[in-house]
C-alpha positions as CSV (number, residue, x, y, z in Angstrom):
1,M,-100.2,2.9,-31.7
2,C,-98.0,1.6,-28.9
3,C,-99.3,-1.5,-27.1
4,L,-97.8,-2.7,-24.1
5,H,-97.3,-6.3,-25.1
6,N,-95.3,-5.0,-27.9
7,F,-93.5,-2.7,-26.4
8,K,-92.0,-5.0,-23.6
9,P,-89.7,-7.2,-25.9
10,L,-87.6,-4.2,-26.5
11,F,-86.5,-4.6,-22.7
12,C,-85.4,-7.9,-23.4
13,A,-81.4,-8.4,-23.8
14,E,-81.9,-10.9,-26.5
15,I,-83.5,-8.6,-28.9
16,R,-80.1,-6.4,-28.9
17,E,-78.4,-9.7,-30.1
18,Y,-80.4,-9.5,-33.3
19,C,-81.0,-6.0,-34.2
20,N,-81.2,-2.4,-33.1
21,P,-84.7,-1.4,-32.5
22,L,-86.3,1.7,-33.8
23,I,-90.1,2.6,-33.0
24,I,-91.9,4.8,-35.2
25,G,-94.8,6.5,-33.3
26,N,-95.8,9.2,-30.5
27,A,-93.0,9.4,-27.7
28,D,-95.5,10.6,-25.2
29,V,-97.5,7.4,-25.6
30,L,-94.5,5.5,-25.2
31,N,-93.5,7.6,-21.9
32,E,-96.8,6.6,-20.7
33,A,-96.2,3.0,-21.4
34,V,-92.8,3.1,-19.5
35,R,-94.6,4.6,-16.5
36,L,-97.0,2.0,-16.5
37,T,-94.9,-1.2,-16.7
38,G,-92.0,0.1,-14.3
39,L,-89.5,-1.1,-16.7
40,P,-86.1,0.8,-16.1
41,L,-86.2,2.2,-19.6
42,K,-85.7,5.6,-21.0
43,I,-87.2,7.0,-24.1
44,R,-85.2,9.1,-26.8
45,S,-87.0,11.1,-29.6
46,I,-85.4,11.1,-32.7
47,S,-86.4,13.3,-35.6
48,G,-84.5,11.4,-38.1
49,M,-82.3,8.3,-39.1
50,S,-79.1,10.3,-38.9
51,D,-79.9,11.1,-35.3
52,T,-79.8,7.3,-34.2
53,N,-77.5,6.1,-31.6
54,P,-78.4,2.8,-30.2
55,E,-77.6,2.4,-26.4
56,T,-78.5,0.0,-23.9
57,G,-81.6,1.0,-21.8
58,I,-82.4,3.4,-24.3
59,I,-85.5,3.2,-26.7
60,E,-85.3,5.4,-29.7
61,V,-88.5,6.7,-31.2
62,L,-89.0,8.6,-34.4
63,D,-91.4,10.8,-33.1
64,I,-94.5,11.7,-35.0
65,K,-96.6,13.4,-32.9
66,S,-100.6,13.1,-33.4
67,R,-102.5,16.3,-33.5
68,S,-104.8,15.2,-30.9
69,S,-104.9,12.8,-28.4
70,F,-107.3,9.7,-28.6
71,K,-109.3,7.1,-26.3
72,K,-107.7,4.3,-25.1
73,N,-108.8,0.8,-25.3
74,V,-111.4,1.7,-28.2
75,P,-111.4,2.1,-31.9
76,S,-111.3,5.8,-33.2
77,K,-110.9,7.8,-36.1
78,R,-107.9,9.3,-34.8
79,A,-106.0,6.2,-33.9
80,G,-106.6,5.2,-37.6
81,R,-104.9,8.1,-38.9
82,A,-102.3,8.1,-36.5
83,F,-101.2,4.4,-37.3
84,V,-101.5,4.5,-41.0
85,T,-98.8,7.4,-40.6
86,Y,-96.6,5.5,-38.7
87,I,-97.0,2.4,-41.3
88,K,-96.4,4.8,-44.3
89,K,-93.2,6.2,-42.6
90,S,-91.9,2.6,-41.7
91,V,-92.4,1.5,-45.5
92,E,-91.0,4.6,-46.7
93,L,-87.8,3.8,-44.6
94,A,-87.7,0.1,-45.7
95,L,-87.9,0.9,-49.4
96,K,-85.0,3.4,-49.0
97,R,-83.0,0.8,-47.1
98,E,-82.8,2.8,-44.2
99,V,-84.0,0.1,-42.0
100,D,-83.7,-3.5,-42.8
101,A,-87.0,-4.9,-41.8
102,I,-90.3,-3.6,-40.3
103,V,-92.4,-5.3,-37.6
104,T,-95.9,-4.0,-37.2
105,A,-97.8,-3.9,-34.2
106,P,-101.7,-5.1,-34.5
107,I,-104.0,-2.4,-35.6
108,S,-107.4,-2.0,-35.3
109,K,-109.5,-2.5,-38.6
110,E,-112.6,-1.0,-37.0
111,S,-110.5,2.3,-36.7
112,L,-109.0,2.2,-40.4
113,Q,-112.7,2.3,-41.4
114,M,-113.5,5.0,-39.2
115,A,-110.7,7.2,-40.7
116,G,-112.1,6.5,-44.0
117,Y,-109.2,4.2,-45.4
118,P,-110.3,1.5,-47.9
119,W,-107.7,-1.3,-46.8
120,P,-109.1,-4.1,-44.7
121,G,-106.1,-4.6,-42.7
122,H,-102.0,-4.4,-43.0
123,T,-101.6,-6.7,-45.8
124,E,-103.3,-4.8,-48.4
125,L,-102.0,-1.5,-47.0
126,L,-98.6,-2.8,-47.3
127,A,-99.1,-4.0,-50.8
128,E,-100.6,-0.6,-52.1
129,L,-97.6,1.3,-50.3
130,T,-94.8,-0.9,-52.3
131,N,-96.8,-1.1,-55.5
132,T,-97.0,-5.0,-55.1
133,D,-99.6,-7.0,-57.1
134,R,-99.0,-10.5,-56.0
135,F,-98.5,-11.1,-52.3
136,A,-99.7,-13.4,-49.8
137,M,-100.0,-14.0,-45.6
138,M,-97.7,-16.4,-44.4
139,F,-98.1,-17.9,-40.9
140,V,-95.2,-19.3,-39.3
141,S,-94.4,-21.4,-36.2
142,D,-92.2,-24.3,-35.6
143,K,-94.5,-27.1,-36.1
144,L,-96.7,-25.4,-38.5
145,K,-96.4,-22.9,-41.5
146,V,-99.5,-22.1,-43.6
147,V,-100.3,-19.4,-46.8
148,L,-103.6,-18.1,-47.3
149,C,-105.0,-18.1,-51.1
150,T,-107.8,-15.5,-50.3
151,I,-107.4,-13.2,-47.1
152,H,-110.0,-10.7,-45.6
153,I,-113.3,-11.4,-47.6
154,P,-116.4,-13.3,-46.4
155,L,-116.7,-16.6,-46.5
156,K,-119.5,-16.8,-49.2
157,D,-117.3,-15.0,-51.5
158,V,-114.2,-17.7,-51.3
159,P,-115.5,-20.0,-54.1
160,K,-115.4,-17.5,-56.7
161,R,-112.0,-16.2,-55.8
162,V,-110.5,-19.5,-55.8
163,N,-109.5,-20.1,-59.4
164,S,-106.4,-21.5,-61.0
165,K,-104.5,-18.6,-61.5
166,R,-104.9,-17.6,-57.9
167,V,-104.0,-20.9,-56.5
168,F,-101.1,-21.3,-58.8
169,E,-99.6,-17.6,-57.8
170,T,-100.2,-18.6,-54.0
171,I,-98.2,-21.8,-54.6
172,L,-95.4,-19.9,-56.2
173,L,-95.4,-17.5,-53.1
174,A,-95.6,-20.5,-50.7
175,E,-92.2,-21.6,-52.1
176,T,-90.8,-18.1,-51.8
177,G,-92.1,-17.7,-48.4
178,A,-90.6,-21.0,-47.6
179,K,-87.2,-20.1,-49.1
180,M,-87.1,-16.9,-47.1
181,L,-87.1,-19.2,-44.2
182,G,-84.0,-21.1,-45.4
183,M,-85.6,-23.9,-47.0
184,D,-84.0,-24.9,-50.4
185,K,-86.5,-27.2,-51.8
186,P,-90.0,-26.9,-49.7
187,R,-92.4,-29.7,-49.6
188,I,-95.5,-27.7,-50.5
189,A,-99.3,-29.2,-49.9
190,V,-102.3,-27.7,-51.0
191,A,-105.7,-28.0,-48.8
192,G,-108.9,-28.6,-50.8
193,L,-111.9,-26.2,-50.4
194,N,-114.6,-28.8,-49.7
195,P,-114.9,-31.5,-47.2
196,H,-112.7,-34.5,-48.3
197,A,-111.3,-32.1,-51.1
198,G,-114.5,-32.4,-53.0
199,E,-114.6,-36.5,-53.1
200,S,-114.1,-36.4,-57.0
201,G,-116.6,-33.6,-57.3
202,I,-119.5,-35.3,-55.3
203,M,-118.9,-32.6,-52.7
204,G,-118.0,-29.7,-55.0
205,K,-116.2,-29.1,-58.0
206,E,-113.6,-26.2,-56.9
207,E,-110.8,-28.7,-56.6
208,M,-111.3,-30.4,-60.3
209,K,-112.0,-27.2,-62.0
210,S,-109.4,-24.7,-60.1
211,I,-107.2,-26.3,-57.6
212,V,-106.0,-29.7,-59.5
213,P,-104.6,-27.6,-62.4
214,A,-103.0,-25.3,-60.3
215,V,-101.2,-27.8,-58.7
216,R,-100.2,-29.7,-62.0
217,K,-99.0,-26.5,-63.6
218,A,-96.8,-25.8,-60.3
219,Q,-95.4,-29.3,-60.7
220,S,-94.7,-28.9,-64.2
221,A,-92.5,-25.9,-63.4
222,G,-90.3,-28.0,-61.1
223,I,-92.2,-27.3,-57.7
224,S,-92.2,-29.8,-54.8
225,V,-96.0,-29.8,-54.3
226,S,-98.9,-31.9,-54.0
227,G,-102.9,-32.0,-53.5
228,P,-105.5,-31.1,-52.8
229,Y,-105.7,-32.7,-49.6
230,P,-108.6,-33.1,-47.3
231,P,-108.7,-30.3,-45.3
232,D,-109.4,-32.1,-41.9
233,V,-106.3,-34.1,-42.5
234,I,-103.6,-32.0,-44.1
235,F,-102.6,-30.1,-41.2
236,H,-102.1,-33.6,-38.9
237,K,-99.6,-34.5,-41.8
238,A,-97.9,-31.2,-41.9
239,Y,-97.7,-31.2,-38.1
240,N,-96.0,-34.7,-38.1
241,G,-93.4,-33.7,-40.5
242,A,-95.0,-34.7,-44.2
243,F,-94.9,-31.2,-45.4
244,D,-92.9,-28.0,-44.9
245,I,-95.8,-25.4,-45.5
246,I,-99.5,-25.7,-46.4
247,V,-101.4,-23.6,-49.2
248,C,-105.0,-22.8,-47.5
249,M,-107.8,-21.6,-49.4
250,Y,-109.3,-19.2,-47.1
251,H,-108.4,-17.3,-43.7
252,D,-110.0,-19.4,-40.9
253,Q,-109.3,-22.8,-42.8
254,G,-105.6,-21.7,-42.1
255,L,-105.5,-19.9,-39.1
256,I,-107.8,-22.0,-36.8
257,P,-105.2,-24.9,-36.8
258,F,-102.4,-22.5,-36.7
259,K,-103.6,-20.6,-33.6
260,M,-104.6,-23.8,-31.9
261,L,-100.9,-24.7,-32.0
262,A,-99.1,-21.3,-32.0
263,F,-101.5,-18.7,-30.5
264,D,-98.6,-16.9,-28.4
265,T,-95.7,-17.6,-30.7
266,G,-96.9,-17.4,-34.4
267,V,-95.7,-14.7,-36.6
268,N,-97.3,-13.2,-39.6
269,V,-94.9,-12.5,-42.7
270,T,-96.1,-10.7,-45.7
271,V,-94.7,-12.4,-48.8
272,G,-94.1,-11.0,-52.2
273,L,-93.3,-7.5,-50.9
274,P,-89.8,-6.1,-51.6
275,I,-89.3,-5.3,-48.1
276,I,-89.3,-7.7,-44.8
277,R,-92.6,-7.3,-42.9
278,T,-93.2,-9.3,-39.9
279,S,-96.1,-9.1,-37.1
280,P,-97.6,-10.6,-34.3
281,D,-100.4,-13.2,-35.1
282,H,-103.1,-11.5,-32.8
283,G,-105.2,-8.5,-32.8
284,T,-105.2,-5.2,-30.4
285,A,-107.1,-6.9,-27.6
286,F,-108.6,-3.8,-26.4
287,D,-110.2,-5.7,-23.4
288,I,-106.9,-5.9,-21.7
289,A,-104.8,-3.0,-23.5
290,W,-103.1,-0.7,-20.9
291,K,-103.4,-3.2,-18.1
292,N,-99.8,-4.6,-18.3
293,M,-100.8,-8.2,-18.8
294,A,-100.7,-9.0,-22.2
295,N,-98.5,-11.7,-23.4
296,P,-95.5,-10.3,-25.5
297,T,-94.2,-13.7,-26.7
298,S,-95.4,-13.2,-30.3
299,M,-93.9,-9.7,-30.8
300,L,-90.6,-11.2,-29.6
301,E,-91.0,-14.0,-32.2
302,A,-91.7,-11.4,-34.8
303,I,-88.8,-9.4,-34.0
304,R,-86.4,-12.3,-34.0
305,L,-88.0,-13.6,-37.3
306,A,-87.7,-10.6,-38.8
307,S,-84.1,-10.3,-38.2
308,K,-83.3,-13.8,-39.7
309,I,-85.4,-14.2,-42.9
310,R,-83.9,-12.8,-46.4
311,L,-85.6,-11.8,-49.4
């Protein structure tokens, strides 16, 4: 669904230097957003890609009407159904190469569940829609870049998911993601799962059983990778230039330091898909939605990055 902080960047003249933006969504909602922001923009509804005609001051919307209205600022079944419809259409256009990249706005995972869908988030939905088996979340900022080995699972389930095969594949995806950003020979660091990276098995054996074999296999394949490093030092090293990208074992291990450094500017990139997809690194923020006060910087960065990265 349209969020004001995702809508405002399209008013920025800089965006037109990168791309010709097209919104997939509900034109009625967008017109309401224009009225609320007071921006000197006009919404033009189109029914297909052949109708596009980029023009300054005009935001084109591939208008997909919802069958019924939905309540603002709260999760709902109707909203979940609507944004899944928009995402499916965007992926269809990207697979047909009718658009060059997609930039997704935040979605409510609760709305997904209320609507009866099985996906825990965007990443898994996009992977299914593109028939992708190997994929990962990569988070990009100027000073820190991370890739996640496991994503949206309970913390108690992480140790059994961190196996040698998964870690090795995530290292490969980290290299792929770094090359999408223009790095020819990225320096990849791998974080340990346990404190002190297991301390030679004293504080956990996942490093010796799963992470070290994966790192060695990747090194044998010619990848510039090292680790596992203690999680409490690896981010400091990367921040100071020792590494280009970090493979993290679970969601919060990577995202707590990342968001500390780049909460308003971080970008989420799905690596492994046959299409380019970026997203701002934040959620729906229902508490400030439709109040014309959210920071649009992360969406602006997501659009900018989508126009620059290459598969």
